[in-house]
N, C-alpha and C positions, 0 to 999 in steps of 0.2 A: 283904123276901124276894121274889126275882125269880120271875116267872112263867115256866113252861115254854112255848116256842113250839109251837104245834100244827101238824101236817102235816109234809110232807117238808122238809128243809133246802134252802136256796137252792144251786143248782149251776150252773156255767158250762159243763157238757158240750154244751148245745145250741148255744152260740155257737161252741165250738171245732169242733163238727161243721160248722157252716156255714163257717167259715174253711177247715177242712180241705177241704171239697167245692170252694170257689172255687178254692183253690190247686191242687187236683187238676185241675180243668177247664182252668185256665191252662197248667199243665205238659203236659196232654195235647194241647192245641191247639198249643204250642210244638214238642212232638216230632212232631206230624203235619206242621206246616209245614217243620220241618228235614228230615223224611224226604222230603216232596214236592220240596223244593229240591235235595236230593241226587239224586233220581231224574232231575229235569230237567237238572241239571248233567251227570250220566252219560250221559243220552240224547242231549244237544246237543253232538255232536262237531264242533269247528270245522272248516270246509272248508279244505283246504290251499291251493286256488287263489283263495279270496276271503276273506282274513282280516277285512276290514271288515264284510262281511256276517255272519260268525260272531260278531264283536264286538257288532254291533247285536242279533243274536239273543239273545246272553247278557244283554245289558243289559235287554232286554224281559223276560226271565225273572226277573232280579233285581227289577225294578220290580213285576212281578206278585206275587212272594213278599212284598215289603215291603208292598204294598197289602193282602194278605191278612192280614199280621201286624198292620197297623194296625186294619183291621176287627175282627179278633179281640180286640184290646186295648180298643178302644172299646166293643164289645159286652159285654166282661167287667167293665169298670170300673163301670157302673151296677149289674150284678147284685151286685157286692161291696158297693156302697154300700147296696143295699136290704137285703142279708142282715145287715149289721152294724148293731147298735143299740148305740152306745157306753154309753148309760145303763143298759141291762140286761145288758150283757156285762161290764161292769167295765173297759172300755177308755177311756182318757182321749180327749177330743176332739182333742188335739195329736197323738196317735199316729195317729188315723185321718186327720187332715190331712196328716200326714207321708206316710203311704202313698199317699194320693191324688195328692200332688205328685210322688211317685216314679213313678206310673203316668203322669202328665201328661208328665213328662220323657222317659219311654220312648216316648210317643206322638210328641212333638216330635222326638226323635232319628230315629224311623223315618221321619217325613215329611221331615226334612232329607235322610235317606239317599236317599229316593225322588226328591226334587228334584235331587240330585247325579247319580243314575243317569240321570234324564232329560236333564240337561245333557250328560253324557257321550254319550248316544244321539244327541242333536241335533249334537254335535261330530263324531261319526263319520260322520253323514249328510253334514255339510258337507265333511268331508275326502273323502268318496267323490265328491261332486259336483266338488270342486276337482280331484281326480285324473282325472275324466273330461274336464273342460275342459283339463287339462294335456296329456292324451293327444291330444285334437283339435288343440291348438296344435302339438305335436310333429309330427303327421301333416302339417300345413300347412307347417311349417319343412323337413320331409324333402322335400316336393314342390318348394318353393322352392329347396332345395339341388340337387335333381335337374336342375332347369331351368338353374341357374347352371353346373352341371358340363357340361350339354350345350352351353350357349353358349360356355363356356370350350374345350370340345373342338372346337367349330366354328371358333373363332377361331385356335386353334393348327393346325388343318388347312388354313388358307389357304396356298396356294402361295406360296412366297417368291421374290421376283424374282432372277434369275441375276446374277452380278457383271458386268454389262454397262452400262458408263456411257452408252451412246448409247440405251438403251431406257428409255421412260417408260410406267408402268402406269396405267391408269384402271379403277377397279372400279365397276361398276354397283351402285347402291343396292338393297336388298331391302325388300319390303313397304312402299313409299311410293306415294302417290297420284300425285304429279307426276313424270313420267318425263323424264329429260334426253336432248337430242341432243348428241353431241360433234362439234363442227364443226371440222375440221383445215383451216386457211387458209394457204395457201401461194401461191407465184408461179404454180403450175399450176392444177389443178382444185380446187375446194372440195369436200370430202368430208364428208358428214353420216353418223355412225354412231349408230344407235338403241340405247337401253337396253331398249326393249320388244322381247321376241323375236318378236312378231308382225309387226314393222316390217322393212323391208329397208334396206340401205346404199344411199345416194344420192350422185351426184356431179354437181356444177354447173360450167359453163364460166366463169360470170361472176356478180358480186355480184347483178345484176338478176334473173338466173334463180333464184338461191338466195332472194331476197327474195319474189319471186312465189310460189314454193312454200311459204315460211314463212307467208304469209297464209292458206293453207289449214289450218293447224295449230291446235290448241287452246290458247288462252292460259291456261286453268284447269288442264289436265292435263299440260302440256308446258312445258319451258323449254330454253334453249340454253346449253351451255358452249363458248365460242369459244377455240379453241387457236390462237394466232397464231404464225406463224413470221417472221423478218425479211423474207423476200421478199414476204410477203402483207400487209405493214403497211397499204398503201393499201386493199386489200380489206377488212381488218379494221376500219378506221375506217368505211368505207361501210356495211358490214353491221350493226355495232354501233349506228350512229345509226339505221338503218332499223327495226331491232328494238326499240330503246327507244321510237321513235314508234308502234310497234305494241303497245306495253305488254306485251312479253314479259319475263319475269324472265331475267336473264343471269348467267352465270359466265364468268370470264376466266382464262386461263392463257397464259404465254409459254413457248416452248420454242426450242431451238436449231434451226437449219436442217436439220441432219442427224440430228436425234433421231428414233428409231423409236417409234411409238406402238403399244401393245398394250392392247387392251380385254378385261377379264375379264367374261365374260356373268354375268347374275344367276343365283343358285341356283334350282332348282326347288323347289316347295313340299314340305318334308319331307326334302329331300336334304341331305347333309353333305359338306363339303369335306374 
C-alpha cells in the first residue's frame, strides 16, 4: 500500500516564470533597439551634395546599433543560464545546450555584420580619398591643357612670311640665356644684328674691325650666326677662323647675293603674337 506524499505537489511554474521573464527582457531590448535604429535612420537624412559622407554616417549608425545588440545579447545570455536549472525545471541538458548554441550563433552573426559594416565604412573612406586625389589630378591636367592651348595659340599667331622668294626670315629665340648676333657678310659692309633688344645694330668696314669688336663680347652669354653671301666668301673665311680661335660658338647660313634678310624681334614677356 503506497504512502501519500505530504506537502504541495511538485510544480514547474517557477521555471516557466523565469523563462518567460528572460524572453520578455530579450524581446523588450530587441524592440527598443529596433525603435532606436528606426529613429536614427529617419533622422539621418543623406546629404544631396555629399553622398559618401552620408554613407559613412549611415554605416556608423548601423555599427553602433549592432554593437548595442551584441552587448544586449551577451548580457542576456548569462542571466538566462543562471535562471535556468535543468535538473529542477525538468528540461534536458541537450535542450539547454541547443538554446545556448543558438544564442552564440546570433552573437557571431551580429559580430560578422559589425565587421562587414566596418569594412564598408573603410571602403567608403578610401573611395573619398581617391576621389580627392583624382580631383587634384584633374585640376593639374586642366592647368597643363591650358598652357598647351596658350602655346598652340601663340604658335598659330606667328606671322607667316609673304610669298616672296627673295626674302629670308630669322626669328630671335625667346627665353634663352645665350643671345645670338646675326652677322650679314657681303662684299660691302659687315652688318651685325642683335637679338637682345637692349643692343643696337652695328656695321663694320672690314673683318679686322669686326674681330676687334667681337673680342669685347661675352663668350658665355653670346654667340654669332654668320650669314655668308657669295661676294663676302673671303671675309667669311677670315671672320670664322678668328671667332673659332676666340672660342665663340658659331652658327653658319648661306644665302644668295640678292636675298633680303628680315629679323623678327623677340616677344616681350607675357605678350602674344
